[in-house]
C-alpha positions as CSV (number, residue, x, y, z in Angstrom):
1,M,-48.9,-25.7,-119.3
2,R,-49.1,-26.1,-123.0
3,V,-48.9,-29.5,-124.5
4,G,-45.5,-30.1,-125.9
5,T,-43.6,-28.0,-123.4
6,G,-42.2,-31.2,-122.2
7,L,-42.5,-30.4,-118.5
8,A,-40.6,-32.6,-116.2
9,L,-44.1,-33.5,-115.3
10,A,-44.9,-36.4,-117.4
11,F,-47.0,-37.5,-114.6
12,V,-49.7,-36.1,-112.5
13,I,-51.2,-34.9,-109.4
14,A,-53.5,-36.8,-107.5
15,H,-56.8,-35.5,-106.5
16,W,-56.4,-32.3,-104.6
17,A,-60.0,-31.1,-104.6
18,F,-60.8,-27.6,-103.6
19,A,-63.2,-27.9,-100.6
20,P,-66.2,-25.8,-101.8
21,S,-68.1,-24.0,-99.2
22,A,-71.5,-24.7,-100.8
23,A,-73.5,-27.7,-99.8
24,A,-72.9,-30.9,-101.9
25,G,-75.0,-31.1,-105.0
26,A,-75.9,-27.5,-105.1
27,A,-73.4,-25.3,-106.8
28,P,-73.9,-21.6,-105.9
29,S,-74.6,-19.0,-108.5
30,P,-71.5,-16.9,-109.3
31,G,-71.6,-13.8,-107.1
32,A,-70.4,-10.4,-108.2
33,A,-67.1,-10.8,-106.4
34,A,-66.4,-14.2,-108.0
35,A,-67.3,-12.9,-111.5
36,K,-65.1,-9.9,-110.9
37,A,-62.2,-12.1,-109.8
38,L,-62.6,-14.2,-112.9
39,A,-62.5,-11.1,-115.1
40,Q,-59.4,-9.9,-113.3
41,Y,-57.8,-13.3,-113.9
42,H,-58.3,-13.1,-117.6
43,A,-56.9,-9.6,-117.7
44,L,-53.9,-10.7,-115.7
45,M,-53.2,-13.6,-118.0
46,S,-53.5,-11.4,-121.1
47,A,-50.8,-9.0,-119.8
48,L,-48.8,-11.2,-117.6
49,Q,-45.6,-9.6,-116.3
50,K,-42.5,-11.9,-116.4
51,P,-39.1,-11.3,-115.0
52,A,-36.4,-10.7,-117.7
53,N,-33.8,-12.5,-115.5
54,M,-34.3,-14.7,-112.6
55,V,-32.5,-16.9,-110.2
56,F,-34.2,-19.5,-108.0
57,T,-33.9,-22.8,-106.2
58,Y,-36.1,-25.8,-106.5
59,S,-36.2,-29.1,-104.7
60,E,-37.7,-32.2,-106.2
61,V,-38.7,-35.7,-105.3
62,R,-39.2,-38.4,-107.9
63,T,-41.0,-41.6,-106.9
64,G,-41.2,-44.7,-109.1
65,P,-42.0,-48.4,-108.6
66,T,-38.5,-49.3,-107.3
67,R,-36.8,-46.1,-106.0
68,I,-37.2,-42.6,-104.7
69,V,-34.7,-39.9,-105.7
70,S,-34.6,-36.3,-104.3
71,G,-32.5,-33.3,-105.5
72,V,-31.9,-29.6,-105.0
73,H,-31.1,-27.3,-107.9
74,R,-30.1,-23.7,-108.4
75,V,-31.2,-22.2,-111.7
76,Y,-30.1,-19.0,-113.5
77,R,-32.3,-17.9,-116.4
78,D,-31.9,-14.8,-118.6
79,K,-34.3,-12.9,-120.9
80,D,-33.2,-14.9,-123.9
81,G,-34.0,-18.2,-122.4
82,N,-30.4,-19.2,-121.6
83,Q,-30.5,-21.3,-118.5
84,R,-28.0,-22.8,-116.1
85,N,-29.0,-25.6,-113.8
86,D,-26.7,-26.5,-110.9
87,T,-27.5,-29.7,-109.0
88,I,-26.4,-28.9,-105.5
89,A,-27.7,-32.0,-103.6
90,I,-28.9,-35.5,-104.3
91,D,-30.7,-37.6,-101.8
92,D,-29.8,-35.1,-99.0
93,S,-26.1,-35.3,-99.8
94,P,-24.3,-32.1,-101.0
95,V,-22.9,-32.2,-104.5
96,R,-19.5,-30.5,-104.5
97,P,-18.7,-29.0,-106.9
98,P,-22.3,-28.8,-108.3
99,E,-23.2,-30.7,-111.4
100,T,-23.9,-28.0,-114.0
101,Q,-26.0,-28.2,-117.1
102,T,-26.6,-25.3,-119.6
103,F,-29.3,-25.1,-122.3
104,V,-31.7,-22.8,-124.0
105,R,-35.4,-22.9,-123.1
106,A,-37.3,-20.2,-124.9
107,I,-40.5,-20.7,-122.9
108,W,-40.3,-21.5,-119.2
109,P,-43.1,-24.1,-118.7
110,Y,-44.1,-23.0,-115.2
111,F,-45.2,-19.5,-115.9
112,P,-48.9,-19.0,-115.1
113,D,-49.8,-18.3,-118.7
114,Q,-48.7,-21.9,-119.6
115,F,-51.6,-23.0,-117.4
116,D,-54.0,-20.4,-118.8
117,V,-57.8,-21.0,-118.8
118,P,-59.0,-18.6,-121.6
119,A,-62.7,-18.2,-122.1
120,T,-62.4,-19.2,-125.7
121,D,-61.2,-22.7,-124.7
122,Y,-63.0,-23.4,-121.4
123,D,-66.4,-23.3,-119.9
124,T,-66.0,-22.1,-116.3
125,T,-68.4,-22.7,-113.4
126,F,-68.1,-21.1,-110.0
127,V,-68.4,-23.8,-107.3
128,G,-67.8,-21.9,-104.1
129,T,-64.9,-20.7,-101.9
130,A,-61.8,-22.7,-101.1
131,T,-58.9,-22.3,-98.6
132,V,-55.5,-22.4,-100.3
133,N,-52.5,-22.2,-98.0
134,G,-54.6,-20.5,-95.4
135,H,-56.1,-17.9,-97.8
136,K,-59.6,-17.6,-99.1
137,A,-60.0,-18.2,-102.9
138,F,-62.9,-18.5,-105.3
139,A,-63.0,-22.0,-106.8
140,F,-64.1,-22.7,-110.4
141,K,-64.6,-26.0,-112.2
142,T,-63.2,-25.7,-115.7
143,N,-64.2,-27.8,-118.7
144,R,-62.1,-27.7,-121.9
145,I,-64.5,-27.1,-124.8
146,S,-62.5,-29.2,-127.3
147,P,-60.7,-32.4,-126.2
148,A,-57.0,-32.1,-125.7
149,E,-54.2,-34.1,-124.2
150,F,-53.7,-31.4,-121.5
151,A,-56.6,-29.7,-119.7
152,I,-57.1,-27.6,-116.6
153,T,-59.9,-29.1,-114.5
154,E,-60.1,-26.7,-111.5
155,L,-59.0,-23.1,-110.9
156,A,-58.8,-21.2,-107.6
157,I,-58.4,-17.4,-107.8
158,E,-57.5,-14.9,-105.2
159,P,-60.3,-12.3,-104.5
160,G,-59.4,-8.8,-105.3
161,T,-56.4,-9.5,-107.6
162,G,-57.5,-12.3,-109.9
163,M,-54.2,-14.2,-109.2
164,P,-54.4,-17.9,-109.8
165,V,-53.4,-19.7,-106.5
166,R,-54.0,-23.3,-107.4
167,E,-54.9,-25.2,-110.6
168,L,-55.6,-28.9,-111.2
169,F,-54.9,-30.5,-114.5
170,T,-55.0,-33.8,-116.4
171,V,-52.8,-35.1,-119.1
172,E,-53.3,-38.0,-121.5
173,T,-50.5,-39.1,-123.8
174,R,-49.6,-42.3,-125.6
175,D,-47.3,-43.3,-122.7
176,C,-48.9,-41.8,-119.6
177,D,-52.3,-40.9,-118.2
178,G,-52.2,-38.7,-115.2
179,S,-53.2,-35.6,-113.3
180,G,-51.5,-32.8,-111.4
181,Q,-51.6,-29.6,-109.4
182,I,-49.7,-26.3,-109.5
183,E,-49.7,-23.5,-106.9
184,F,-48.7,-19.9,-107.5
185,T,-47.6,-17.1,-105.2
186,Q,-46.9,-13.3,-105.5
187,V,-43.1,-12.6,-105.6
188,G,-42.7,-8.8,-105.8
189,Q,-44.6,-7.8,-108.9
190,Y,-44.6,-11.3,-110.4
191,V,-46.9,-14.3,-110.1
192,L,-44.6,-17.4,-110.0
193,P,-45.0,-21.1,-109.0
194,S,-44.4,-22.2,-105.5
195,S,-45.0,-25.9,-106.1
196,V,-46.1,-28.3,-108.7
197,S,-46.8,-32.0,-108.3
198,A,-48.0,-34.8,-110.6
199,Q,-48.4,-38.5,-110.9
200,C,-49.0,-40.7,-113.9
201,T,-49.6,-44.4,-114.6
202,M,-47.7,-46.3,-117.2
203,G,-49.1,-49.8,-117.4
204,S,-49.1,-51.1,-113.9
205,D,-46.4,-48.7,-112.7
206,E,-47.1,-45.3,-111.0
207,F,-44.7,-42.4,-111.0
208,K,-44.8,-39.2,-108.9
209,H,-42.9,-36.0,-109.1
210,V,-43.1,-33.1,-106.7
211,I,-41.2,-29.8,-107.2
212,K,-41.0,-26.8,-104.7
213,F,-39.6,-23.5,-105.8
214,S,-38.0,-20.9,-103.5
215,D,-35.4,-18.1,-103.2
216,Y,-36.5,-16.1,-106.2
217,S,-34.4,-13.1,-107.2
218,F,-34.4,-10.9,-110.2
219,P,-31.0,-9.5,-111.1
220,A,-30.7,-6.7,-113.7
221,A,-28.4,-9.0,-115.7
222,I,-26.7,-12.4,-115.5
223,P,-23.1,-12.4,-116.7
224,Q,-22.4,-14.8,-119.6
225,E,-19.6,-16.5,-117.6
226,V,-22.4,-17.4,-115.1
227,L,-24.7,-18.7,-117.7
228,H,-22.0,-20.5,-119.6
229,P,-19.2,-21.5,-117.3
230,A,-15.9,-22.6,-118.7
231,G,-15.7,-26.4,-119.3
232,V,-19.5,-27.0,-119.4
233,S,-21.1,-28.0,-122.7
234,A,-24.6,-26.9,-123.6
235,G,-27.2,-29.6,-123.2
């Protein structure tokens, strides 16, 4: 996630450490398989395939000092960044008809390359194997070479493909200091997020945000009347 993308994650994820298989205090030397997976990861990020058009659902839970709000949304996004977001449920109650917002977002902030760990910006250290959603992964500690508001701190990569399966990050801004986690999965030929969560502290208040993605589809085209329904103003 690039700084400035304005993710709905102004917050952070709390402390999901990768359980390394090596004994504490003794990081293993990168094996050939781990080094190969890291090279595959860099190659994947440099030529990442993205769907031209996609439709998906996401659920979210926002937690603050005084309330918890949940929602379910259906999103339609085309190759030009035109996006329609239908709110179809709030706090487990259906919204009928859905609340619809339309806007243009040139860059979708949850694509894997928005969480890239390029060798030019990070020192990467292999720390062992991890289990992510029941699957083995190679775990790497990542240290941003130059200080930045946003930084990836850990990266887990699938052996054999180089696909990132989990990343931890930190974010420091004038208003919020926090951390977060994003997980990816293979959907057809694409690598897309399955969940992202974050928490941040503002003064004495803590805020959390959890998003889960599902029901991806990739239509050849999305009609303009779907992206811009009558009576709905662009946001």
